[in-house]
PyMOL CGO cylinders between C-alpha atoms (Angstrom):
from pymol import cmd
from pymol.cgo import CYLINDER

trace = [
    CYLINDER, 0.00, 0.00, 0.00, 1.37, 3.42, -0.93, 0.3, 1, 1, 1, 1, 1, 1,
    CYLINDER, 1.37, 3.42, -0.93, 2.12, 5.81, 1.96, 0.3, 1, 1, 1, 1, 1, 1,
    CYLINDER, 2.12, 5.81, 1.96, -0.42, 8.40, 0.74, 0.3, 1, 1, 1, 1, 1, 1,
    CYLINDER, -0.42, 8.40, 0.74, -3.18, 5.79, 0.54, 0.3, 1, 1, 1, 1, 1, 1,
    CYLINDER, -3.18, 5.79, 0.54, -2.23, 4.37, 3.94, 0.3, 1, 1, 1, 1, 1, 1,
    CYLINDER, -2.23, 4.37, 3.94, -2.31, 7.85, 5.45, 0.3, 1, 1, 1, 1, 1, 1,
    CYLINDER, -2.31, 7.85, 5.45, -5.75, 8.48, 3.93, 0.3, 1, 1, 1, 1, 1, 1,
    CYLINDER, -5.75, 8.48, 3.93, -7.09, 5.20, 5.30, 0.3, 1, 1, 1, 1, 1, 1,
    CYLINDER, -7.09, 5.20, 5.30, -5.73, 5.93, 8.78, 0.3, 1, 1, 1, 1, 1, 1,
    CYLINDER, -5.73, 5.93, 8.78, -7.15, 9.49, 8.76, 0.3, 1, 1, 1, 1, 1, 1,
    CYLINDER, -7.15, 9.49, 8.76, -10.57, 8.22, 7.67, 0.3, 1, 1, 1, 1, 1, 1,
    CYLINDER, -10.57, 8.22, 7.67, -10.43, 5.57, 10.37, 0.3, 1, 1, 1, 1, 1, 1,
    CYLINDER, -10.43, 5.57, 10.37, -9.49, 8.17, 13.00, 0.3, 1, 1, 1, 1, 1, 1,
    CYLINDER, -9.49, 8.17, 13.00, -12.23, 10.57, 11.92, 0.3, 1, 1, 1, 1, 1, 1,
    CYLINDER, -12.23, 10.57, 11.92, -14.80, 7.77, 12.03, 0.3, 1, 1, 1, 1, 1, 1,
    CYLINDER, -14.80, 7.77, 12.03, -13.86, 6.97, 15.62, 0.3, 1, 1, 1, 1, 1, 1,
    CYLINDER, -13.86, 6.97, 15.62, -13.40, 10.56, 16.79, 0.3, 1, 1, 1, 1, 1, 1,
    CYLINDER, -13.40, 10.56, 16.79, -15.40, 11.28, 19.89, 0.3, 1, 1, 1, 1, 1, 1,
    CYLINDER, -15.40, 11.28, 19.89, -15.98, 7.63, 20.76, 0.3, 1, 1, 1, 1, 1, 1,
    CYLINDER, -15.98, 7.63, 20.76, -14.92, 6.80, 24.29, 0.3, 1, 1, 1, 1, 1, 1,
    CYLINDER, -14.92, 6.80, 24.29, -12.66, 3.77, 24.66, 0.3, 1, 1, 1, 1, 1, 1,
    CYLINDER, -12.66, 3.77, 24.66, -14.33, 0.76, 26.27, 0.3, 1, 1, 1, 1, 1, 1,
    CYLINDER, -14.33, 0.76, 26.27, -14.12, 0.34, 30.05, 0.3, 1, 1, 1, 1, 1, 1,
    CYLINDER, -14.12, 0.34, 30.05, -13.61, -3.39, 29.64, 0.3, 1, 1, 1, 1, 1, 1,
    CYLINDER, -13.61, -3.39, 29.64, -12.82, -5.93, 26.95, 0.3, 1, 1, 1, 1, 1, 1,
    CYLINDER, -12.82, -5.93, 26.95, -14.23, -9.40, 27.55, 0.3, 1, 1, 1, 1, 1, 1,
    CYLINDER, -14.23, -9.40, 27.55, -12.56, -11.33, 24.75, 0.3, 1, 1, 1, 1, 1, 1,
    CYLINDER, -12.56, -11.33, 24.75, -11.53, -11.00, 21.13, 0.3, 1, 1, 1, 1, 1, 1,
    CYLINDER, -11.53, -11.00, 21.13, -13.90, -10.76, 18.18, 0.3, 1, 1, 1, 1, 1, 1,
    CYLINDER, -13.90, -10.76, 18.18, -16.73, -13.25, 18.62, 0.3, 1, 1, 1, 1, 1, 1,
    CYLINDER, -16.73, -13.25, 18.62, -14.87, -15.05, 21.41, 0.3, 1, 1, 1, 1, 1, 1,
    CYLINDER, -14.87, -15.05, 21.41, -15.77, -14.21, 25.01, 0.3, 1, 1, 1, 1, 1, 1,
    CYLINDER, -15.77, -14.21, 25.01, -13.68, -15.36, 27.96, 0.3, 1, 1, 1, 1, 1, 1,
    CYLINDER, -13.68, -15.36, 27.96, -15.05, -18.49, 29.55, 0.3, 1, 1, 1, 1, 1, 1,
    CYLINDER, -15.05, -18.49, 29.55, -16.68, -19.90, 26.44, 0.3, 1, 1, 1, 1, 1, 1,
    CYLINDER, -16.68, -19.90, 26.44, -15.71, -23.44, 25.52, 0.3, 1, 1, 1, 1, 1, 1,
    CYLINDER, -15.71, -23.44, 25.52, -13.55, -24.41, 22.55, 0.3, 1, 1, 1, 1, 1, 1,
    CYLINDER, -13.55, -24.41, 22.55, -16.68, -25.90, 20.91, 0.3, 1, 1, 1, 1, 1, 1,
    CYLINDER, -16.68, -25.90, 20.91, -18.52, -22.58, 21.31, 0.3, 1, 1, 1, 1, 1, 1,
    CYLINDER, -18.52, -22.58, 21.31, -15.55, -20.69, 19.82, 0.3, 1, 1, 1, 1, 1, 1,
    CYLINDER, -15.55, -20.69, 19.82, -15.47, -23.16, 16.92, 0.3, 1, 1, 1, 1, 1, 1,
    CYLINDER, -15.47, -23.16, 16.92, -19.18, -22.63, 16.27, 0.3, 1, 1, 1, 1, 1, 1,
    CYLINDER, -19.18, -22.63, 16.27, -18.68, -18.84, 16.22, 0.3, 1, 1, 1, 1, 1, 1,
    CYLINDER, -18.68, -18.84, 16.22, -16.01, -19.03, 13.49, 0.3, 1, 1, 1, 1, 1, 1,
    CYLINDER, -16.01, -19.03, 13.49, -17.27, -22.15, 11.69, 0.3, 1, 1, 1, 1, 1, 1,
    CYLINDER, -17.27, -22.15, 11.69, -14.99, -23.62, 9.04, 0.3, 1, 1, 1, 1, 1, 1,
    CYLINDER, -14.99, -23.62, 9.04, -12.48, -20.77, 9.49, 0.3, 1, 1, 1, 1, 1, 1,
    CYLINDER, -12.48, -20.77, 9.49, -11.40, -22.26, 12.83, 0.3, 1, 1, 1, 1, 1, 1,
    CYLINDER, -11.40, -22.26, 12.83, -9.68, -25.62, 12.55, 0.3, 1, 1, 1, 1, 1, 1,
    CYLINDER, -9.68, -25.62, 12.55, -8.63, -27.95, 15.35, 0.3, 1, 1, 1, 1, 1, 1,
    CYLINDER, -8.63, -27.95, 15.35, -4.97, -27.52, 16.17, 0.3, 1, 1, 1, 1, 1, 1,
    CYLINDER, -4.97, -27.52, 16.17, -2.31, -30.21, 15.94, 0.3, 1, 1, 1, 1, 1, 1,
    CYLINDER, -2.31, -30.21, 15.94, -0.19, -28.32, 18.48, 0.3, 1, 1, 1, 1, 1, 1,
    CYLINDER, -0.19, -28.32, 18.48, -1.26, -29.47, 21.93, 0.3, 1, 1, 1, 1, 1, 1,
    CYLINDER, -1.26, -29.47, 21.93, 1.80, -27.80, 23.48, 0.3, 1, 1, 1, 1, 1, 1,
    CYLINDER, 1.80, -27.80, 23.48, 3.97, -29.19, 26.26, 0.3, 1, 1, 1, 1, 1, 1,
    CYLINDER, 3.97, -29.19, 26.26, 2.76, -30.26, 29.70, 0.3, 1, 1, 1, 1, 1, 1,
    CYLINDER, 2.76, -30.26, 29.70, 4.48, -27.19, 31.18, 0.3, 1, 1, 1, 1, 1, 1,
    CYLINDER, 4.48, -27.19, 31.18, 2.89, -24.73, 28.73, 0.3, 1, 1, 1, 1, 1, 1,
    CYLINDER, 2.89, -24.73, 28.73, 0.86, -21.91, 30.25, 0.3, 1, 1, 1, 1, 1, 1,
    CYLINDER, 0.86, -21.91, 30.25, -1.60, -22.02, 27.33, 0.3, 1, 1, 1, 1, 1, 1,
    CYLINDER, -1.60, -22.02, 27.33, -2.44, -24.77, 24.86, 0.3, 1, 1, 1, 1, 1, 1,
    CYLINDER, -2.44, -24.77, 24.86, -3.50, -23.98, 21.30, 0.3, 1, 1, 1, 1, 1, 1,
    CYLINDER, -3.50, -23.98, 21.30, -6.85, -25.68, 20.56, 0.3, 1, 1, 1, 1, 1, 1,
    CYLINDER, -6.85, -25.68, 20.56, -8.08, -23.92, 17.40, 0.3, 1, 1, 1, 1, 1, 1,
    CYLINDER, -8.08, -23.92, 17.40, -6.34, -22.03, 14.63, 0.3, 1, 1, 1, 1, 1, 1,
    CYLINDER, -6.34, -22.03, 14.63, -7.50, -19.70, 11.87, 0.3, 1, 1, 1, 1, 1, 1,
    CYLINDER, -7.50, -19.70, 11.87, -4.68, -19.77, 9.34, 0.3, 1, 1, 1, 1, 1, 1,
    CYLINDER, -4.68, -19.77, 9.34, -5.48, -16.51, 7.57, 0.3, 1, 1, 1, 1, 1, 1,
    CYLINDER, -5.48, -16.51, 7.57, -7.60, -13.80, 9.14, 0.3, 1, 1, 1, 1, 1, 1,
    CYLINDER, -7.60, -13.80, 9.14, -7.82, -10.22, 7.88, 0.3, 1, 1, 1, 1, 1, 1,
    CYLINDER, -7.82, -10.22, 7.88, -7.22, -7.47, 10.41, 0.3, 1, 1, 1, 1, 1, 1,
    CYLINDER, -7.22, -7.47, 10.41, -7.61, -4.47, 8.13, 0.3, 1, 1, 1, 1, 1, 1,
    CYLINDER, -7.61, -4.47, 8.13, -4.79, -4.74, 5.59, 0.3, 1, 1, 1, 1, 1, 1,
    CYLINDER, -4.79, -4.74, 5.59, -2.84, -7.26, 7.67, 0.3, 1, 1, 1, 1, 1, 1,
    CYLINDER, -2.84, -7.26, 7.67, -3.19, -11.04, 7.30, 0.3, 1, 1, 1, 1, 1, 1,
    CYLINDER, -3.19, -11.04, 7.30, -2.88, -12.74, 10.67, 0.3, 1, 1, 1, 1, 1, 1,
    CYLINDER, -2.88, -12.74, 10.67, -2.79, -16.32, 11.93, 0.3, 1, 1, 1, 1, 1, 1,
    CYLINDER, -2.79, -16.32, 11.93, -5.11, -16.70, 14.95, 0.3, 1, 1, 1, 1, 1, 1,
    CYLINDER, -5.11, -16.70, 14.95, -4.46, -19.15, 17.78, 0.3, 1, 1, 1, 1, 1, 1,
    CYLINDER, -4.46, -19.15, 17.78, -7.33, -19.84, 20.20, 0.3, 1, 1, 1, 1, 1, 1,
    CYLINDER, -7.33, -19.84, 20.20, -5.93, -21.20, 23.45, 0.3, 1, 1, 1, 1, 1, 1,
    CYLINDER, -5.93, -21.20, 23.45, -6.90, -22.68, 26.82, 0.3, 1, 1, 1, 1, 1, 1,
    CYLINDER, -6.90, -22.68, 26.82, -5.03, -23.57, 29.98, 0.3, 1, 1, 1, 1, 1, 1,
    CYLINDER, -5.03, -23.57, 29.98, -3.74, -27.17, 30.01, 0.3, 1, 1, 1, 1, 1, 1,
    CYLINDER, -3.74, -27.17, 30.01, -6.47, -29.68, 30.90, 0.3, 1, 1, 1, 1, 1, 1,
    CYLINDER, -6.47, -29.68, 30.90, -9.21, -27.08, 30.33, 0.3, 1, 1, 1, 1, 1, 1,
    CYLINDER, -9.21, -27.08, 30.33, -11.77, -26.49, 27.61, 0.3, 1, 1, 1, 1, 1, 1,
    CYLINDER, -11.77, -26.49, 27.61, -12.36, -22.79, 28.41, 0.3, 1, 1, 1, 1, 1, 1,
    CYLINDER, -12.36, -22.79, 28.41, -10.80, -20.17, 26.12, 0.3, 1, 1, 1, 1, 1, 1,
    CYLINDER, -10.80, -20.17, 26.12, -8.30, -17.98, 28.01, 0.3, 1, 1, 1, 1, 1, 1,
    CYLINDER, -8.30, -17.98, 28.01, -6.15, -16.43, 25.27, 0.3, 1, 1, 1, 1, 1, 1,
    CYLINDER, -6.15, -16.43, 25.27, -6.28, -15.48, 21.61, 0.3, 1, 1, 1, 1, 1, 1,
    CYLINDER, -6.28, -15.48, 21.61, -2.95, -14.91, 19.91, 0.3, 1, 1, 1, 1, 1, 1,
    CYLINDER, -2.95, -14.91, 19.91, -2.46, -13.35, 16.51, 0.3, 1, 1, 1, 1, 1, 1,
    CYLINDER, -2.46, -13.35, 16.51, 0.74, -13.33, 14.49, 0.3, 1, 1, 1, 1, 1, 1,
    CYLINDER, 0.74, -13.33, 14.49, 1.57, -12.41, 10.95, 0.3, 1, 1, 1, 1, 1, 1,
    CYLINDER, 1.57, -12.41, 10.95, 0.48, -15.06, 8.46, 0.3, 1, 1, 1, 1, 1, 1,
    CYLINDER, 0.48, -15.06, 8.46, 3.18, -16.16, 6.06, 0.3, 1, 1, 1, 1, 1, 1,
    CYLINDER, 3.18, -16.16, 6.06, 6.74, -14.94, 5.78, 0.3, 1, 1, 1, 1, 1, 1,
    CYLINDER, 6.74, -14.94, 5.78, 7.56, -11.52, 7.15, 0.3, 1, 1, 1, 1, 1, 1,
    CYLINDER, 7.56, -11.52, 7.15, 10.33, -9.10, 6.43, 0.3, 1, 1, 1, 1, 1, 1,
    CYLINDER, 10.33, -9.10, 6.43, 11.30, -6.02, 8.38, 0.3, 1, 1, 1, 1, 1, 1,
    CYLINDER, 11.30, -6.02, 8.38, 9.21, -3.70, 6.19, 0.3, 1, 1, 1, 1, 1, 1,
    CYLINDER, 9.21, -3.70, 6.19, 6.01, -5.77, 6.32, 0.3, 1, 1, 1, 1, 1, 1,
    CYLINDER, 6.01, -5.77, 6.32, 6.42, -6.41, 10.06, 0.3, 1, 1, 1, 1, 1, 1,
    CYLINDER, 6.42, -6.41, 10.06, 6.98, -2.69, 10.68, 0.3, 1, 1, 1, 1, 1, 1,
    CYLINDER, 6.98, -2.69, 10.68, 3.91, -1.79, 8.63, 0.3, 1, 1, 1, 1, 1, 1,
    CYLINDER, 3.91, -1.79, 8.63, 1.77, -4.38, 10.44, 0.3, 1, 1, 1, 1, 1, 1,
    CYLINDER, 1.77, -4.38, 10.44, 3.02, -3.27, 13.87, 0.3, 1, 1, 1, 1, 1, 1,
    CYLINDER, 3.02, -3.27, 13.87, 2.34, 0.42, 13.20, 0.3, 1, 1, 1, 1, 1, 1,
    CYLINDER, 2.34, 0.42, 13.20, -1.04, -0.32, 11.60, 0.3, 1, 1, 1, 1, 1, 1,
    CYLINDER, -1.04, -0.32, 11.60, -2.17, -2.51, 14.51, 0.3, 1, 1, 1, 1, 1, 1,
    CYLINDER, -2.17, -2.51, 14.51, -0.81, -0.09, 17.13, 0.3, 1, 1, 1, 1, 1, 1,
    CYLINDER, -0.81, -0.09, 17.13, -2.74, 2.78, 15.52, 0.3, 1, 1, 1, 1, 1, 1,
    CYLINDER, -2.74, 2.78, 15.52, -5.91, 0.72, 15.19, 0.3, 1, 1, 1, 1, 1, 1,
    CYLINDER, -5.91, 0.72, 15.19, -5.73, -0.54, 18.78, 0.3, 1, 1, 1, 1, 1, 1,
    CYLINDER, -5.73, -0.54, 18.78, -5.10, 2.98, 20.08, 0.3, 1, 1, 1, 1, 1, 1,
    CYLINDER, -5.10, 2.98, 20.08, -8.12, 4.25, 18.17, 0.3, 1, 1, 1, 1, 1, 1,
    CYLINDER, -8.12, 4.25, 18.17, -10.29, 1.43, 19.51, 0.3, 1, 1, 1, 1, 1, 1,
    CYLINDER, -10.29, 1.43, 19.51, -9.01, 1.14, 23.10, 0.3, 1, 1, 1, 1, 1, 1,
    CYLINDER, -9.01, 1.14, 23.10, -7.38, 4.51, 23.78, 0.3, 1, 1, 1, 1, 1, 1,
    CYLINDER, -7.38, 4.51, 23.78, -3.76, 5.09, 24.74, 0.3, 1, 1, 1, 1, 1, 1,
    CYLINDER, -3.76, 5.09, 24.74, -1.88, 2.03, 25.97, 0.3, 1, 1, 1, 1, 1, 1,
    CYLINDER, -1.88, 2.03, 25.97, -1.23, 1.54, 29.69, 0.3, 1, 1, 1, 1, 1, 1,
    CYLINDER, -1.23, 1.54, 29.69, 2.41, 0.68, 28.95, 0.3, 1, 1, 1, 1, 1, 1,
    CYLINDER, 2.41, 0.68, 28.95, 4.31, 1.84, 25.91, 0.3, 1, 1, 1, 1, 1, 1,
    CYLINDER, 4.31, 1.84, 25.91, 7.97, 1.03, 25.32, 0.3, 1, 1, 1, 1, 1, 1,
    CYLINDER, 7.97, 1.03, 25.32, 10.26, 2.76, 22.88, 0.3, 1, 1, 1, 1, 1, 1,
    CYLINDER, 10.26, 2.76, 22.88, 9.84, 2.25, 19.12, 0.3, 1, 1, 1, 1, 1, 1,
    CYLINDER, 9.84, 2.25, 19.12, 8.99, -1.41, 18.64, 0.3, 1, 1, 1, 1, 1, 1,
    CYLINDER, 8.99, -1.41, 18.64, 9.00, -2.54, 22.28, 0.3, 1, 1, 1, 1, 1, 1,
    CYLINDER, 9.00, -2.54, 22.28, 5.79, -4.16, 23.56, 0.3, 1, 1, 1, 1, 1, 1,
    CYLINDER, 5.79, -4.16, 23.56, 2.71, -2.01, 23.94, 0.3, 1, 1, 1, 1, 1, 1,
    CYLINDER, 2.71, -2.01, 23.94, 0.13, -3.08, 26.53, 0.3, 1, 1, 1, 1, 1, 1,
    CYLINDER, 0.13, -3.08, 26.53, -3.52, -2.16, 27.10, 0.3, 1, 1, 1, 1, 1, 1,
    CYLINDER, -3.52, -2.16, 27.10, -5.01, -3.30, 30.40, 0.3, 1, 1, 1, 1, 1, 1,
    CYLINDER, -5.01, -3.30, 30.40, -8.70, -3.79, 31.20, 0.3, 1, 1, 1, 1, 1, 1,
    CYLINDER, -8.70, -3.79, 31.20, -10.51, -5.51, 34.07, 0.3, 1, 1, 1, 1, 1, 1,
    CYLINDER, -10.51, -5.51, 34.07, -11.08, -8.69, 32.02, 0.3, 1, 1, 1, 1, 1, 1,
    CYLINDER, -11.08, -8.69, 32.02, -8.30, -8.56, 29.41, 0.3, 1, 1, 1, 1, 1, 1,
    CYLINDER, -8.30, -8.56, 29.41, -4.70, -7.61, 28.81, 0.3, 1, 1, 1, 1, 1, 1,
    CYLINDER, -4.70, -7.61, 28.81, -3.80, -6.82, 25.19, 0.3, 1, 1, 1, 1, 1, 1,
    CYLINDER, -3.80, -6.82, 25.19, -0.12, -7.02, 24.25, 0.3, 1, 1, 1, 1, 1, 1,
    CYLINDER, -0.12, -7.02, 24.25, 1.35, -5.98, 20.89, 0.3, 1, 1, 1, 1, 1, 1,
    CYLINDER, 1.35, -5.98, 20.89, 4.98, -6.78, 20.16, 0.3, 1, 1, 1, 1, 1, 1,
    CYLINDER, 4.98, -6.78, 20.16, 7.33, -7.24, 17.24, 0.3, 1, 1, 1, 1, 1, 1,
    CYLINDER, 7.33, -7.24, 17.24, 10.22, -9.56, 16.54, 0.3, 1, 1, 1, 1, 1, 1,
    CYLINDER, 10.22, -9.56, 16.54, 12.60, -9.44, 13.59, 0.3, 1, 1, 1, 1, 1, 1,
    CYLINDER, 12.60, -9.44, 13.59, 12.42, -13.19, 13.27, 0.3, 1, 1, 1, 1, 1, 1,
    CYLINDER, 12.42, -13.19, 13.27, 8.71, -13.90, 13.88, 0.3, 1, 1, 1, 1, 1, 1,
    CYLINDER, 8.71, -13.90, 13.88, 7.05, -10.64, 12.87, 0.3, 1, 1, 1, 1, 1, 1,
    CYLINDER, 7.05, -10.64, 12.87, 4.16, -9.15, 14.83, 0.3, 1, 1, 1, 1, 1, 1,
    CYLINDER, 4.16, -9.15, 14.83, 2.44, -10.74, 17.82, 0.3, 1, 1, 1, 1, 1, 1,
    CYLINDER, 2.44, -10.74, 17.82, -0.86, -9.56, 19.27, 0.3, 1, 1, 1, 1, 1, 1,
    CYLINDER, -0.86, -9.56, 19.27, -2.24, -11.37, 22.33, 0.3, 1, 1, 1, 1, 1, 1,
    CYLINDER, -2.24, -11.37, 22.33, -5.59, -10.94, 24.03, 0.3, 1, 1, 1, 1, 1, 1,
    CYLINDER, -5.59, -10.94, 24.03, -5.38, -12.70, 27.41, 0.3, 1, 1, 1, 1, 1, 1,
    CYLINDER, -5.38, -12.70, 27.41, -8.10, -13.13, 30.02, 0.3, 1, 1, 1, 1, 1, 1,
    CYLINDER, -8.10, -13.13, 30.02, -6.96, -11.69, 33.33, 0.3, 1, 1, 1, 1, 1, 1,
    CYLINDER, -6.96, -11.69, 33.33, -6.78, -13.94, 36.33, 0.3, 1, 1, 1, 1, 1, 1,
    CYLINDER, -6.78, -13.94, 36.33, -9.70, -12.60, 38.37, 0.3, 1, 1, 1, 1, 1, 1,
    CYLINDER, -9.70, -12.60, 38.37, -8.56, -14.33, 41.57, 0.3, 1, 1, 1, 1, 1, 1,
    CYLINDER, -8.56, -14.33, 41.57, -5.17, -12.63, 41.35, 0.3, 1, 1, 1, 1, 1, 1,
    CYLINDER, -5.17, -12.63, 41.35, -6.78, -9.25, 40.64, 0.3, 1, 1, 1, 1, 1, 1,
    CYLINDER, -6.78, -9.25, 40.64, -9.17, -9.67, 43.60, 0.3, 1, 1, 1, 1, 1, 1,
    CYLINDER, -9.17, -9.67, 43.60, -6.22, -10.47, 45.90, 0.3, 1, 1, 1, 1, 1, 1,
    CYLINDER, -6.22, -10.47, 45.90, -4.64, -7.08, 45.12, 0.3, 1, 1, 1, 1, 1, 1,
]
cmd.load_cgo(trace, "trace")
């Protein structure tokens, strides 16, 4: 996408959202709500969501149960991973990463595009590092983390907060 066209799209997006207050809470990602089962998540995305071959290790914090191999987030193609805790059927995390090979330019574009879109939708991040360091939005039910890696490209995670831990604070 040419820079002038990209700028026009971002300006139009910003104008469309101008005056909208960011949400006070985020209870999932897309059609997925925290606490729904893998079967419910599968029914929401139908044939797009396929069962995953990657059950992860026994020590893994999250286990990938469903995957959407190519999902459009604006102009960025992402691979979506729908995950649970080990030995659970309740969705606790949705991870997105660039679909297909990535180079520095495409990863940089995707990172900046997603960061701008997330800021428009959720307001300024709670934590913002320098340049391409992780950016984090925090809500009562969800933590959203955007990061970039030269090797893997862009990562975007929506993770359900641990309510028991939050209540203990």
